N, C-alpha and C positions, 0 to 999 in steps of 0.2 A: 341590059340592066346596069345601072350605074353602080360603081363600087361604094360600099358603105363608108360613111364618114366616121373616123375614129379620132377622139379628142382625149388628151391626157391633161388632167387637172392636178395642180399642186394643192393638196388638202390643206396645208398650213399657210398658203400664200395669199396675200391680199388683206384688205380691210375686212373685218368681220369674220375672218376665217376662224375655225373651220365650218361654222354653222352655215354661212351663206354659200360656201363652196358646195357642201352636201346638198343644200336645197336646190341650187342651180343645176347641179349634176343630175339630180333626180328628175327635174323638169326636162332637161335635155334628153335624158334617157328614154323618156316616153315617146319620143319621135324616132326617126331613123338614124339616130346617132349612137355610136358605141362610146360610152364614157369610161375612161380608166382613171381611177383615183391614184395618185402617187403620194405616199406618206406613211405614217405609222398605221399598221394594219389593225391593231387593237382599237385605236381611236376611231378609225373609219367604221369598224364593226359596231362599236358602241353607238356612234351617231346614226348609223343606218337602222339599228335595232330600235333606238329611241323614236324613230319616225315610222316604225312599223314596216320597214323594208329590209330586213336582214338579208344579206347576200345579194342584194339587188344590183350592185356594181362590182366590177372586178377591181381589186386593190393591188397595186404594185408596191411592195415594201420599200421604204426609204426612211432614213433618219437625218436629222439636221446635223 
């Protein structure tokens, strides 16, 4: 059995962040990919809740 793929995403990195990061992370999470969000925990929780997916992704606390 192959090892699972784990990807860490910077919640606040890139154009259109954090919305496009959350949306992409949720799409990737539906497959065999473990997605870790790195960024402000409260912001991640709010964004996940707004999409009806509270607690769907693991969040690693980080600040700018």
